[in-house]
C-alpha positions in Angstrom: 115.6 174.3 228.3 116.8 170.8 229.5 119.1 169.3 231.4 122.7 170.6 231.6 121.9 173.9 230.4 118.7 174.5 233.0 121.3 173.3 235.6 124.0 176.0 234.3 121.0 178.5 234.3 120.2 177.6 237.4 123.4 177.6 238.7 124.1 180.9 237.6 121.1 182.8 238.8 121.5 180.9 242.5 125.0 182.6 242.4 123.8 186.0 241.2 120.9 185.8 243.9 123.6 185.2 246.5 125.6 187.8 245.8 123.1 190.4 245.1 121.3 189.1 248.0 124.3 190.0 250.3 123.5 193.8 249.9 120.6 195.5 252.6 119.4 197.8 250.3 118.2 194.5 247.7 116.5 193.2 250.8 114.6 196.2 251.8 113.5 197.2 248.0 112.2 193.7 247.7 108.6 193.8 249.7 106.3 195.2 247.9 106.9 195.1 244.1 105.0 197.5 242.1 103.2 195.2 239.8 102.6 191.1 240.0 105.5 188.9 239.8 105.1 187.1 237.1 105.6 184.1 238.9 102.1 184.4 239.8 100.9 184.5 236.3 102.9 181.4 236.2 101.2 179.9 238.8 97.5 180.8 237.7 98.5 179.0 234.5 99.5 176.3 235.7 96.2 175.9 238.1 94.0 176.4 235.3 96.0 173.7 233.4 95.7 171.4 236.6 92.4 171.9 236.8 91.1 171.4 233.1 93.8 167.9 233.0 91.5 166.9 235.9 88.5 167.6 234.2 89.8 165.7 231.1 91.1 162.8 232.9 87.3 162.6 234.0 86.1 162.8 230.4 88.7 160.8 229.1 89.7 163.1 226.6 93.2 162.0 226.3 93.8 164.7 223.8 93.3 167.4 225.8 95.1 165.7 228.8 98.0 165.6 226.7 98.2 169.3 225.8 97.6 170.5 229.5 100.1 167.8 230.7 102.5 169.3 228.2 102.3 172.7 229.3 102.8 171.6 232.9 105.8 169.6 231.8 107.3 173.0 230.2 105.5 175.4 232.1 106.3 178.7 231.6 109.4 180.8 234.0 109.6 183.9 235.4 112.3 186.2 233.7 115.7 185.5 235.2 116.2 189.1 237.1 112.4 187.7 238.9 114.6 184.3 239.7 117.6 186.1 240.9 115.2 188.0 243.1 113.5 185.1 244.7 116.4 183.0 244.6 118.2 185.8 246.7 115.6 185.5 249.5 115.8 181.9 249.5 118.9 181.3 249.9 119.8 177.6 251.3 116.2 176.7 250.4 116.5 177.3 246.9 117.4 173.4 246.3 114.2 172.5 248.3 111.8 174.8 245.9 113.3 173.4 242.7 113.3 170.0 243.5 109.2 170.7 244.0 109.0 171.8 240.1 111.2 168.8 239.1 108.5 166.8 240.8 106.0 168.9 239.3 107.6 168.5 236.3 108.2 164.7 236.3 104.5 163.8 237.1 103.5 165.9 234.7 105.7 164.4 231.8 104.3 160.8 232.9 100.8 162.3 232.7 101.4 163.1 229.4 102.6 159.8 228.4 99.5 157.9 230.4 97.3 160.3 228.4 99.0 159.1 225.0 98.6 155.3 226.3 95.2 156.2 227.5 96.2 154.6 230.7 93.6 156.5 233.3 94.5 154.5 236.0 98.5 155.9 235.5 97.2 159.4 234.7 95.4 159.3 237.7 98.6 158.4 239.5 100.6 160.9 237.8 98.3 163.9 238.2 98.3 162.9 242.5 101.9 163.1 242.7 101.5 166.9 240.4 99.9 167.7 242.7 101.6 166.6 246.0 104.4 168.2 244.0 102.2 171.5 244.0 101.1 171.2 247.9 104.7 170.1 249.3 106.0 173.9 247.3 102.8 175.9 248.7 102.7 174.7 252.1 106.5 175.2 252.5 106.8 178.5 250.5 103.4 180.0 249.7 103.0 182.1 253.1 106.3 183.2 253.2 106.5 184.0 249.7 103.6 186.5 249.8 104.6 188.0 253.0 108.1 188.7 251.8 106.9 190.6 248.0 103.8 191.5 248.5 103.2 192.3 252.7 100.8 190.1 253.2 100.1 188.7 256.7 
């Protein structure tokens, strides 16, 4: 999903999250999921792709780097019901969360372009910016997310 359609979907999910997040039962039921949330699988796949992209850059395997960067730029997302649940928890922090994802996707798109041009310096810069986006999100949200949805200290 691109551009305006993605923005509309995000806006719809945000509105639903805010409406649903107001209910006490909603908040009380969110602590321990019966099974891992889809976002965990998305993050694990992104980590595998990011590590493989770094290795491909080191080996100057431009085709593999372009493939991994493309997957990162268009990574999977959790289902809408899970997005609503997460956005209901994030509330006013949702734009910050979203901005980290936008930064990661933009850097991954630049990484893909650099790989297609076989430009190692541009690829290294894009990979670093992508990592900064990942780190920014994880530093801001990971511990709180795990505590909220997985009841970890």
